[in-house]
N, C-alpha and C positions, 0 to 999 in steps of 0.2 A: 502483389500490391494493387490496391484499388486506384483507379484513375480519378484524380480530382477534377471534376468537370463543372463544378458550380463555384463561383466566386461570390462570397457574401460580404457586404459592407455594412457595418453596424455603427451608426452615429446617434447623436442625441438631438431631438427636435427642439424647437423653440419653447414648447410647452413642457419639456423635461422628459418626454416619452422616448423610447428607443425606436429609431427608424432602421429597418432592415431591408436591404435591397439585394436581390440575387441577380447575377449575370451568368450567362453560359460561357463567356470567355472573359479574359482580362482586358480586351480592347476598349470597352467603355470606361474602365477605370483609368486607362492610359490617357484618355481625353481630359480627365479632370485632375489627375495626380501625376507627378513626375516620378518615373522609376529611377531609383538610386542604386539598385543592385539586385542581386539574386540571393536567395536563401541557400546557404551552404553548410549549415551546422545543425539543422533540425534532427531530432531523433526519429521523427516520422519520415522515412525515406521517400514517401510519395510526394511530400511537399518540398523536397530539396530541388533547387533550381527554379522555384516559383519566384515571381518578382517581389521586390521590396519597394514600397512606395513612400515618398516623403509625406509626412503628416498622418500616416496610418501605422498602427501596430499590427504586425503580421508578417508573414502568413502564419495562421494558427489552424491546426487540423481540427475539424469539427465533423464528426461522423465519418462515413466511408468515402464520400465523394464531394465533400464541401471544404473549401479553403476560406477561412474567415479573416477579415481585416477589420480592426476597430479604430475609432478615433482615440487619441490619447485620453480624453476626458472619460469616455465610456470604459476604456481599459482600466483606468484608475478606480472608478466607482465600482465596477463589477469585481475587481480584485479585492477592494476593501470589504464589500458585502460577503464575498467568499471567505475571507479571513475571519470576519466577525461572526460567522455562523457558529452556533454552539453545536458541537458534535453530539451525536446520540450517546447517552450514557451506556456504557457496556458493562455488564456484570461479569466479573470473573468467577469462574467456578472454583469453589474451595475444595481442596482434597483433604480427606481425612488423614491425619498424621498416623504413621505406622505405630508410633509409641502409644497412641491413645486407643488403639484397637485391642481390646482384651481378647485373648484366646483361652480356651479351656484346655487344661491338661489333666491327665490322671496319674497320680503318684501313689503307689501302694493302696490302690482302691479308693482313694479320696480325690475328689475333683478340686483342682487347684487353678485359680485364675492367674494367668501370666500374660505379659504383653509381648509384642513382636520383638522388641529389643532384647528382653531377657531370653527369649527363645533363640535368637541369633547368637547371643553371647554363649549360651549353653552349647549350641551346635558348634561354634568355633572352638570351644574348649575340648569337645570330643574329637574334633578333627586334629587339633594340636596334639592331644594326647596320643592319638593313633599314629601321627607322624613321628613323634618322639619315640614311641614304642618301636616303630619300624626301623628307625635309624639305630636304636640300641641293638636290635636283633641282627642288623647287618654287620655290626662291628665285631 
């Protein structure tokens, strides 16, 4: 597990821009915010036990060694922007249907067009006939 050694605070400035401040420890954050608990349910095990502060959303893992805290307003706007992003259009590959694939067969010297379904049905009939024939010969 990576050691989270940078504490990042993201807030909104008076002009609407994002203000990002990085701290090497959580001590400067403790001077401005009240710690109300510790994180005990994060899926990122490296941030379990990190402090939870009143008035900040977090801790949020960001990269290998950064713990991020956001103001509620920043969290809300960034989440709305993330949700409203239109995803890239993905094109699914289409597979050719087996029934549409013609295969050529030779019957009595003539070339005959058949498809995979007809070939499979014919093969099953041959197998069924041989099984029936084997069962009759066993009796």
